[in-house]
C-alpha positions in Angstrom: 77.0 110.0 135.1 73.4 109.2 136.2 72.9 112.9 136.8 74.3 113.7 133.3 72.0 111.1 131.8 69.0 112.6 133.5 70.0 116.1 132.2 70.4 114.9 128.6 67.1 112.9 128.7 65.3 115.9 130.1 66.5 118.2 127.3 65.8 115.6 124.7 62.2 115.2 125.9 61.8 119.0 126.0 63.0 119.3 122.4 59.9 119.5 120.1 61.9 117.9 117.3 63.3 115.3 119.6 64.6 112.1 118.2 63.6 110.3 121.4 60.2 108.8 120.6 58.2 105.5 120.8 59.0 103.2 117.9 57.8 99.8 116.7 60.6 97.3 116.2 59.7 93.9 114.9 56.1 94.4 115.9 57.1 95.4 119.5 56.7 98.9 120.9 59.9 100.3 122.3 59.4 103.4 124.5 61.5 106.5 124.1 64.3 105.3 121.9 66.5 107.0 119.3 69.0 106.0 116.5 72.7 106.5 117.3 73.1 108.9 114.4 70.4 111.2 115.6 71.7 111.2 119.2 75.1 112.2 117.8 73.5 115.0 115.7 71.6 116.3 118.7 74.7 116.3 121.0 76.7 118.2 118.3 74.1 120.9 118.2 73.8 121.0 122.0 77.3 122.2 122.9 80.0 124.2 121.0 82.8 122.2 122.8 81.7 119.0 121.0 83.4 119.4 117.6 83.3 116.0 115.9 81.0 113.0 115.5 83.7 110.8 117.1 83.7 113.0 120.2 79.9 112.8 120.5 79.8 109.0 120.0 82.5 108.6 122.6 80.4 110.6 125.1 77.3 108.4 124.5 79.6 105.3 124.8 80.7 106.6 128.2 77.1 106.8 129.3 76.4 103.3 127.9 79.4 101.9 129.8 77.9 103.1 133.0 74.5 101.6 132.3 72.8 105.1 131.9 72.1 104.3 128.2 71.6 101.0 126.5 71.0 99.4 123.1 67.4 98.3 123.0 68.4 94.6 122.6 71.5 95.0 124.8 73.6 93.7 121.8 75.7 96.7 120.7 78.1 99.3 122.1 77.3 102.8 121.0 77.7 103.3 117.3 77.0 106.3 115.1 74.6 104.3 113.1 70.9 103.5 112.9 71.0 101.1 115.9 68.3 102.2 118.5 69.3 103.2 122.1 67.3 104.3 125.1 67.9 105.5 128.6 67.8 102.9 131.3 65.0 104.7 133.2 62.8 104.3 130.1 62.9 100.6 130.4 60.3 101.1 133.2 57.0 102.0 131.6 56.1 104.1 134.7 58.7 106.7 134.1 57.5 110.2 133.3 57.7 111.4 129.7 57.4 115.1 130.4 59.8 117.7 131.7 58.8 120.7 133.8 60.4 124.1 133.1 62.2 123.8 136.4 63.6 120.4 135.3 64.7 122.0 132.0 66.5 124.9 133.7 68.2 122.6 136.2 69.3 120.3 133.3 70.7 123.2 131.2 72.7 124.4 134.2 74.1 120.9 134.9 75.0 120.5 131.2 76.9 123.8 131.2 78.8 122.8 134.3 79.6 119.1 133.5 79.5 118.6 129.7 83.3 119.0 129.5 83.8 116.2 132.1 81.7 113.9 129.9 83.8 115.0 126.9 87.0 114.0 128.7 85.6 110.6 129.5 84.7 109.9 125.9 88.2 108.9 124.5 88.8 106.4 127.3 85.3 104.9 126.8 85.9 104.7 123.0 89.3 103.0 123.6 87.7 100.4 125.9 85.0 99.7 123.4 87.6 99.1 120.7 89.5 96.8 123.0 86.4 94.7 123.5 86.1 94.1 119.8 87.4 90.9 118.2 90.7 91.4 116.4 89.2 91.1 112.9 86.7 93.9 113.5 89.3 96.5 114.5 89.9 99.2 111.8 93.4 100.5 110.9 92.5 103.8 112.7 91.4 101.9 115.8 94.7 99.8 115.8 96.7 103.0 115.6 94.7 104.4 118.6 95.5 101.2 120.6 99.2 101.3 119.6 99.5 104.9 120.8 98.0 103.9 124.1 100.4 100.9 124.5 103.4 103.3 123.9 102.8 104.8 127.4 102.3 101.6 129.4 105.3 100.9 131.6 105.0 97.1 131.5 105.5 97.2 127.7 108.3 99.8 127.6 111.0 97.2 127.0 109.2 95.8 124.0 110.0 97.0 120.4 107.6 99.1 118.4 106.9 96.2 116.0 105.9 94.0 119.0 103.6 96.7 120.3 101.9 97.0 116.9 101.3 93.2 116.9 99.9 93.4 120.4 97.5 96.3 119.4 95.5 93.9 117.2 95.0 91.1 119.8 95.1 92.7 123.2 91.7 92.9 124.9 90.0 94.8 127.7 88.6 93.1 130.8 86.9 94.7 133.9 85.8 93.4 137.2 83.3 95.3 139.4 83.8 93.7 142.9 86.8 93.7 145.2 87.7 90.2 146.4 87.1 88.6 143.0 89.7 85.9 142.3 91.2 86.3 138.9 93.0 83.0 139.1 94.2 80.6 141.7 97.7 79.3 142.5 98.1 76.0 140.6 95.7 76.9 137.8 96.8 76.5 134.2 98.3 79.8 132.8 96.0 81.1 130.1 96.6 84.8 129.9 99.0 87.7 130.7 97.5 90.7 132.4 98.4 94.4 132.7 96.6 96.6 135.3 95.1 99.8 133.9 93.1 100.9 136.9 92.8 99.6 140.5 95.1 97.1 142.4 95.4 93.4 143.1 96.9 91.3 145.9 99.4 88.5 145.1 98.7 85.7 147.5 100.8 82.5 148.0 99.7 79.5 150.1 101.3 79.6 153.5 102.7 83.1 153.1 99.5 85.2 152.6 99.7 88.5 150.6 103.3 88.9 149.3 102.8 91.9 147.1 100.2 94.5 145.9 100.3 95.4 142.2 99.0 98.8 141.0 98.3 100.7 137.8 100.9 99.9 135.1 102.1 96.6 136.7 101.7 93.3 134.9 101.3 89.7 136.1 100.8 86.1 134.8 103.7 86.0 132.4 105.8 83.4 134.3 103.3 80.5 133.8 103.1 81.2 130.1 106.8 81.5 129.5 107.6 78.3 131.5 104.4 76.5 130.6 103.9 75.9 134.3 101.0 76.2 136.8 100.2 79.6 138.3 102.7 80.4 141.1 100.2 82.6 143.1 96.6 83.6 143.5 95.5 87.0 142.2 92.7 88.7 144.2 91.2 92.1 143.3 91.8 94.6 146.0 89.5 97.3 144.7 86.1 97.7 143.1 86.0 98.4 139.3 89.4 97.1 138.3 90.4 97.5 134.6 92.9 95.2 132.9 94.4 94.5 129.5 94.7 90.8 128.6 96.9 88.9 126.2 95.8 85.3 125.8 98.2 82.3 125.7 97.9 81.7 122.0 98.9 85.2 121.1 101.5 85.4 123.9 103.3 82.3 122.5 103.1 83.6 119.0 104.3 87.2 119.6 106.2 87.3 122.9 107.3 83.9 124.2 110.0 83.5 121.7 110.8 86.9 120.4 114.2 85.5 119.3 112.3 83.7 116.5 111.7 87.1 115.0 115.3 88.2 115.6 118.5 87.8 113.6 121.8 88.2 115.4 125.0 88.9 113.4 128.2 87.9 115.2 131.9 88.7 114.7 134.6 86.9 116.8 131.8 85.2 118.8 130.1 88.5 119.8 126.9 90.1 118.6 127.6 93.2 116.4 124.1 93.7 114.8 120.6 92.6 116.0 117.8 92.8 113.4 114.1 92.2 114.1 111.4 91.2 111.6 109.2 94.1 110.5 105.5 93.5 111.3 103.4 94.0 108.2 100.9 96.8 108.5 97.7 97.0 106.6 98.0 99.0 103.4 101.8 99.3 103.7 104.6 97.5 102.0 108.3 97.8 102.8 111.0 96.1 100.9 112.8 95.3 104.1 111.7 92.4 106.2 114.0 93.3 109.1 114.9 96.5 110.9 117.9 97.4 113.0 117.3 97.1 116.7 120.9 97.4 118.0 124.5 97.1 116.9 128.0 98.5 117.0 128.3 101.9 115.4 130.6 100.6 112.6 128.3 97.6 111.8 125.2 99.8 111.7 127.0 102.1 109.2 128.1 99.2 107.1 124.6 97.7 107.1 123.2 101.0 106.1 125.7 101.5 103.2 125.0 97.9 102.0 121.2 98.0 102.2 119.8 101.5 102.2 121.7 103.3 99.4 122.1 102.8 95.7 118.8 101.8 94.2 117.4 100.4 97.5 116.1 103.5 99.1 112.5 103.3 100.3 110.5 106.3 101.5 108.7 104.0 103.9 111.9 102.8 105.6 113.3 105.4 108.0 116.6 103.6 108.9 118.8 106.0 106.8 117.1 109.1 108.1 117.2 107.8 111.7 121.0 107.4 111.4 121.5 110.9 109.8 119.5 112.5 112.6 121.1 110.7 115.6 124.5 109.5 114.6 126.3 112.0 116.8 124.9 110.3 119.9 126.9 107.1 119.3 129.4 108.1 116.6 131.3 111.4 116.7 131.6 113.2 113.4 135.4 112.6 113.1 134.9 108.8 113.6 132.1 108.8 111.0 134.2 110.6 108.4 137.1 108.2 109.1 134.9 105.2 108.5 133.4 106.6 105.3 136.9 107.5 104.0 138.0 103.9 104.7 135.1 102.6 102.5 135.8 105.2 99.9 139.5 104.5 99.6 139.2 100.7 100.0 140.9 100.1 96.7 144.2 101.9 97.4 146.2 98.9 98.5 144.4 96.3 96.3 146.3 96.0 93.0 144.9 92.6 91.8 141.2 93.2 91.5 138.7 90.9 89.7 135.9 92.6 87.7 133.5 91.6 90.4 135.7 93.2 93.1 135.9 96.4 91.0 132.2 96.6 90.6 131.7 96.1 94.4 134.3 98.8 95.2 132.8 101.3 92.7 129.3 100.7 94.1 130.5 101.3 97.6 132.2 104.6 96.5 128.9 105.7 95.0 127.1 104.8 98.2 129.5 106.9 100.3 129.0 109.9 98.0 125.2 109.4 98.2 125.4 109.1 102.0 127.5 112.4 102.2 125.0 114.1 100.0 122.0 113.1 102.1 123.9 113.8 105.4 124.8 117.4 104.4 121.2 118.0 103.4 120.0 116.9 106.8 122.8 118.3 109.0 123.4 121.5 107.0 125.9 123.8 108.8 126.4 121.5 111.7 128.2 119.0 109.4 130.1 121.7 107.5 131.2 123.3 110.8 133.6 120.3 111.0 136.8 120.8 108.9 137.1 117.0 108.3 133.8 117.0 106.5 134.8 119.8 104.1 138.2 118.1 103.5 136.5 114.8 102.7 134.1 116.4 100.2 137.1 117.8 98.4 138.7 114.4 98.3 135.6 112.8 96.8 135.3 115.6 94.2 138.8 115.0 93.0 138.2 111.3 92.7 134.9 111.7 90.8 136.6 114.1 88.4 139.5 111.7 87.8 137.4 108.4 87.6 134.9 108.0 84.8 133.3 105.0 86.6 131.9 107.5 89.1 130.4 109.9 86.6 126.9 109.0 87.8 127.7 110.8 91.0 128.8 114.1 89.4 125.4 115.7 90.2 125.6 114.8 93.9 129.2 116.0 94.1 128.3 119.3 92.4 125.5 119.7 94.9 127.9 119.1 97.9 130.4 121.6 96.6 127.6 124.2 96.1 126.4 123.6 99.7 130.0 124.0 101.0 130.5 127.2 99.0 127.3 128.7 100.3 128.2 127.7 103.8 131.6 129.3 103.6 130.2 132.5 102.1 127.6 132.7 104.8 130.2 132.2 107.6 132.4 134.8 106.0 129.6 137.4 105.9 128.7 136.7 109.6 132.2 136.0 110.9 132.0 139.2 113.1 128.5 138.4 114.3 128.1 139.6 117.9 125.2 139.1 120.3 124.3 140.7 123.6 122.2 139.6 126.6 120.7 142.9 127.8 120.9 143.5 131.6 117.2 144.1 132.2 115.7 140.8 131.1 115.2 141.5 127.4 115.8 138.7 125.0 119.2 137.9 123.4 119.7 140.1 120.3 122.4 141.2 117.9 124.8 143.7 119.4 124.0 146.2 116.6 121.3 146.2 114.0 117.5 146.0 113.8 116.1 143.6 116.4 112.9 143.2 114.4 114.7 142.0 111.3 114.8 138.4 110.2 116.6 136.2 112.7 120.2 135.1 112.2 121.4 131.7 113.2 123.6 131.7 116.3 126.8 129.9 115.7 129.2 128.4 118.3 132.0 130.9 117.6 129.7 133.9 117.7 130.6 136.3 120.5 128.0 137.2 123.2 128.2 140.1 125.7 126.7 139.5 129.1 127.0 140.4 132.8 128.1 138.2 135.7 127.3 139.2 139.2 128.8 138.3 142.6 127.0 138.0 146.0 127.2 141.7 146.8 125.4 142.4 143.4 128.4 144.1 141.8 129.1 142.9 138.3 131.5 142.6 135.4 130.7 142.6 131.7 132.2 139.7 129.7 132.5 138.9 126.0 133.0 135.3 125.0 132.1 132.9 122.1 128.8 131.0 122.7 130.7 127.7 123.0 132.7 128.9 126.0 132.5 126.6 129.0 131.2 127.6 132.4 134.7 126.9 133.8 136.3 129.6 131.7 133.5 132.1 132.3 133.7 131.7 136.1 137.5 132.0 136.1 137.4 135.2 134.1 134.5 136.7 136.1 136.3 135.9 139.4 139.4 137.6 138.2 137.5 140.7 137.1 135.5 140.8 140.3 138.7 140.2 142.4 137.2 137.3 144.3 140.7 136.0 145.1 139.7 132.3 145.1 140.8 129.4 143.1 138.6 128.2 140.2 138.1 124.9 142.0 136.4 126.7 144.9 134.0 128.6 142.7 130.8 127.8 140.8 128.8 129.6 138.1 125.1 129.7 139.1 121.9 131.1 137.7 119.7 132.8 140.3 116.1 133.0 139.2 113.6 135.7 140.2 112.0 133.4 142.8 115.3 132.8 144.5 115.9 129.3 143.0 119.5 128.5 142.1 120.8 126.3 139.3 124.5 125.5 139.3 126.2 125.0 136.0 128.7 122.1 135.3 132.2 123.3 134.5 132.0 121.7 131.0 128.5 123.2 130.1 128.2 125.6 127.2 125.5 128.0 125.9 125.4 129.6 129.4 124.1 133.1 128.7 121.4 132.0 126.3 120.1 129.3 128.6 119.1 131.7 131.4 115.4 131.8 132.5 113.2 134.8 131.7 114.4 137.0 134.6 117.4 135.0 135.6 120.9 136.4 136.3 124.3 134.8 136.2 126.4 134.8 139.4 129.9 133.5 140.3 130.2 132.5 144.0 132.1 130.3 146.4 130.7 126.7 146.4 129.9 126.8 150.0 128.0 130.1 149.7 125.6 129.3 147.0 122.6 129.4 149.3 123.6 132.9 150.4 123.3 134.4 146.9 120.1 136.4 146.5 118.3 137.8 143.5 118.7 141.4 142.4 115.8 143.6 143.5 114.8 144.3 139.9 114.5 140.6 139.1 111.1 140.6 140.9 109.8 143.3 138.5 109.1 143.0 134.8 111.6 142.6 132.1 112.3 145.8 130.3 110.0 146.4 127.3 108.0 149.0 125.3 105.2 150.5 127.4 102.2 150.9 125.0 98.5 150.9 125.3 97.5 147.5 123.8 94.0 148.9 122.9 95.5 151.0 120.1 97.0 147.8 118.4 94.8 145.6 116.3 94.6 142.0 117.8 95.1 140.5 114.3 98.1 142.7 113.7 99.6 141.5 117.0 99.0 137.9 116.1 100.6 138.4 112.7 103.8 140.0 114.0 104.1 137.5 116.9 103.8 134.7 114.4 106.4 136.1 112.0 108.8 136.9 114.9 108.3 133.4 116.4 108.7 131.7 112.9 112.1 133.4 112.5 113.1 132.1 115.9 111.8 128.6 115.1 113.4 128.5 111.6 116.9 128.8 112.9 116.6 126.0 115.5 118.4 122.9 114.2 116.8 119.5 114.9 120.1 118.4 116.4 119.7 121.0 119.2 116.8 118.8 120.5 119.4 116.0 120.9 122.0 118.2 122.5 119.5 119.5 125.1 118.1 116.0 125.8 121.5 114.2 126.3 123.3 117.2 127.7 125.2 119.9 125.8 128.4 119.0 127.6 128.4 115.5 126.1 128.8 117.0 122.6 130.4 120.4 123.3 127.6 121.9 121.2 125.5 124.9 121.8 121.7 125.0 122.0 121.5 128.8 121.8 118.8 129.0 119.1 116.6 126.5 120.9 117.2 128.3 124.2 116.0 131.6 122.7 112.9 130.0 121.2 112.0 128.3 124.5 112.5 131.5 126.4 110.1 133.2 124.0 107.3 130.8 125.1 107.8 131.9 128.8 108.0 135.5 127.7 104.7 135.3 126.0 103.1 133.3 128.8 104.1 135.7 131.6 103.5 138.8 129.5 99.8 137.8 129.4 99.7 137.3 133.2 101.8 140.5 133.9 99.6 142.7 131.7 96.3 141.5 133.3 97.4 141.8 137.0 99.0 145.2 136.2 95.7 146.6 135.1 94.1 148.3 138.1 90.7 149.0 136.6 88.1 146.3 136.1 87.1 147.5 132.6 90.8 147.4 131.5 91.2 143.8 132.7 87.9 142.7 131.0 89.2 144.3 127.8 92.5 142.6 128.1 90.9 139.2 128.7 88.8 139.6 125.6 91.8 140.8 123.6 94.1 137.9 124.7 91.4 135.3 124.0 91.0 136.7 120.5 94.8 136.8 120.2 95.0 133.1 121.0 92.3 132.5 118.3 94.3 134.3 115.7 97.6 132.6 116.6 95.7 129.2 116.3 94.4 130.4 112.9 98.0 131.2 111.8 99.2 127.7 113.0 101.4 129.3 115.7 100.6 126.7 118.3 103.6 127.6 120.4 102.2 131.1 121.0 98.6 129.7 121.3 99.7 127.4 124.1 101.7 130.2 125.8 98.7 132.6 125.7 96.1 130.1 126.9 98.5 128.9 129.7 99.0 132.5 130.7 95.2 133.0 130.9 95.0 129.8 132.9 97.7 130.9 135.4 96.4 131.0 139.0 97.0 134.7 139.2 94.6 135.3 136.3 92.1 132.4 136.8 91.3 133.5 140.3 90.0 136.9 139.2 86.4 135.6 139.1 84.8 139.1 139.2 86.8 140.0 136.0 86.0 136.7 134.3 82.3 137.0 135.1 82.1 140.3 133.2 83.4 138.9 129.8 80.7 137.8 127.3 79.7 134.1 127.5 80.9 133.5 123.9 84.5 134.4 125.0 84.2 132.1 128.0 83.0 129.3 125.7 85.9 130.0 123.3 88.4 129.9 126.1 86.9 126.6 127.4 87.5 125.1 123.9 91.1 126.4 124.0 91.6 124.8 127.5 90.3 121.5 126.1 92.8 121.7 123.3 95.8 122.2 125.6 94.5 119.6 128.1 97.6 117.5 129.0 95.6 114.3 129.8 96.4 111.1 127.9 99.7 112.6 126.8 98.2 115.7 125.2 95.9 113.5 123.1 93.6 116.4 122.1 96.5 118.5 120.8 98.2 115.6 119.0 94.9 114.8 117.2 94.4 118.4 116.2 98.0 119.0 115.0 98.0 115.7 113.1 95.4 117.2 110.7 97.3 120.4 110.0 99.5 121.1 107.0 102.8 122.9 107.2 104.0 125.5 107.8 103.2 125.5 111.5 105.0 126.4 114.8 104.5 123.4 117.1 104.2 123.4 120.9 108.0 123.0 121.5 107.9 122.0 125.2 105.9 118.8 124.1 108.5 117.9 121.5 111.2 118.2 124.3 109.0 116.1 126.6 108.8 113.4 123.9 112.6 113.5 123.5 113.0 113.2 127.3 110.5 110.3 127.5 112.4 108.4 124.8 115.7 109.1 126.4 114.9 108.3 130.0 112.7 105.4 129.2 115.2 103.6 127.1 118.9 102.8 127.6 121.3 104.1 124.9 123.3 101.0 125.1 122.1 97.4 125.4 124.7 94.7 126.1 127.4 97.0 124.7 125.4 97.7 121.5 123.8 100.9 120.4 120.0 100.7 121.1 119.0 101.9 117.7 115.3 101.6 118.4 115.8 104.5 120.9 117.5 106.4 118.1 114.4 105.8 115.9 112.0 107.1 118.6 114.1 110.3 118.9 114.4 110.7 115.2 110.6 110.5 114.9 110.3 113.6 117.1 113.0 115.4 115.2 111.2 114.6 111.9 108.0 116.2 113.3 109.9 119.4 113.8 111.3 119.2 110.3 107.9 118.5 108.8 106.5 121.7 110.5 109.1 123.7 108.5 108.8 121.8 105.2 107.1 124.9 103.7 108.0 128.5 104.3 105.5 130.7 106.0 103.4 133.1 103.9 100.8 135.2 105.6 98.9 138.1 104.2 100.3 141.2 105.9 98.0 143.4 107.9 97.4 147.1 107.4 100.7 149.1 107.6 99.1 151.7 109.9 100.5 150.5 113.2 103.3 148.2 111.8 106.2 150.0 113.5 104.5 150.0 116.9 103.3 146.4 116.7 106.6 145.0 115.4 108.7 146.8 118.1 106.3 145.9 120.9 106.1 142.1 120.3 109.9 141.8 120.1 110.4 142.8 123.8 107.5 142.2 126.1 107.3 143.2 129.8 107.1 140.0 131.8 107.2 139.1 135.5 108.0 135.4 136.0 107.9 135.3 139.8 104.6 133.5 140.6 104.6 134.8 144.2 104.7 138.5 143.0 102.1 137.9 140.3 99.7 136.2 142.8 100.2 139.1 145.3 99.3 141.6 142.6 96.2 139.5 141.7 95.2 139.4 145.4 95.3 143.3 145.6 93.0 143.5 142.6 90.4 141.0 144.0 91.2 140.0 147.6 90.2 136.4 148.6 86.8 136.5 150.2 86.8 135.1 153.7 84.2 132.4 154.3 
């Protein structure tokens, strides 16, 4: 950081219009100082990878934290305002004010090499600066930034979202430079709770010595606050430069010590059936509901929803209803949900003696059930109508509405439901004979007959798919089964056709990947053929002989595709057709498929075929990039491909196809490509700078912070980076129990629904791009549908080594 400070100061001094100059402040001469606004302006002009004022301010703050830069009166953190700052070396009047040409060249070279490292330090420095502010000075944007950071701290994972939001306004940052510093002593009064962000501490007890060492993510000091007792141990810093988060006693007692004070528990027969928690008020927002559902029995959650979130009580700010509609299959199978709704709808059947008040209550509940069904079918679409009990219940409600004038207000909703049902049935009738194939040479799943470049059809559970199953000697049989067929049935049929003469209990169905890895399917798994990796093949073998199964020779080669010279195809045309093709794949993926994949398809008996095909596309694009580059024997061809692929990534980004953008940039970052230094050295510097910007955008640090900030500013339609959505789903699933004390953990459902809503938002507008010239339309459309890809990293690296052998030192 000192070296970076020297380089920046050198270039500032060399700049004839430099903002770094001697100034008089309150009658006192301050040498070589500059306002924060001008330093930000200068840094924005210095490097193309610094895009925003916030980024530049964060970089200066990182230097200020390290003492390289300081406020002239030592009173302020770095602010993009008119406060004056200077470099620490300029506090000494003897420091040189001139830069030699050699200094300038050295400084420029250092900036080129290290500016990205300073850029990456900026967000953390900004966060620490915010955490040092008093609560009342934190802006809503700053509170949101802290809240997002708290979501990923292990010590807080058990706390609810509302509690974390409250903590974000009062939690503070604390740092200690020296190892051996005592944070507090055994027997002291407990005044704070701490969370370790960086470094480690020893827990020391009199007479026992060090009993534990706590590291990043651990917390300590809570016990004394909860029990209002003296500290039970001494905490000693084990490392230099330890960073901690601190919650002081006053706030701990208010927010955490008695969480039950913010909680309502509804009981039936002496047992909790619903747990509600007070909603923390957020600045600028108002919700009609003071409490949100944290957990409950499935039936009670549904009852509470019907009572409070339907009728005239719906609020766009309250996600409870939408959370339920998106996640109910996790804790309440469709047939149970329909049974419960039918019980509410027909609750007047055996009740002859009704008071007017009773009647009003019953009619209101019937209306709410109709409204619920209407909203559910809009969210679930064909996945709800796939269930016969849903269609039967819609017919029941329609008959009741027609016969009962008291329900006339719901005629529009019923009409809409019947229209949705009729469309669904017509669509299923038209596609009832829909048949798919998994081609044998690694090409993507496609319709058995028809134009593979046409708009994508949805894959339904009862659609047939044709595929091969191999045995250990590489002979194979071809099978045709519905997509929802289990691995158990597939292996039994394949074993019979291949004459393995073994019982089904002795056999397993296994995927063998191109690198030799093997993945065994559970007997009750579904979506088997669509879930294979890019160059994977399906084998049936004896359980004890799985390790003996080897890949087919052709698996190490590329998937079969159209061989065409990329130079004849316009890069913008390629990006256009890739985006249209990817959008069609993305459009047919149902949000529910994220749940099925996260929890396991076998738990639901549901397919994830559409999601499988879309995820496979990501790998196909990524490895196509690598394969094409390492297959090019001439240096000039590789240089041309690098330039073309960087431009292709830029166009995909422009078209909001972020899934393809990530795939292309990750392909270019693959070790087999990144090691080709002679090739990279020959591409123009503007392409290298552009690629560096792209790498910064896909940087996974701080939970893909750069990407999340970027995508948060985009408007739909857009194709998101799907692997990150799945990562968010997995994080929510694995970090939170589905059941708490026998109750559904509904906050977990809310977290998962948030990710599913992100996917829905991306598709809330249909894509509409200006088509390119029709000159090469046929070639481009056909080419991008079936790309030649090798996904064996060992083979790709070997091909790369032949092109540019590693130099021996």
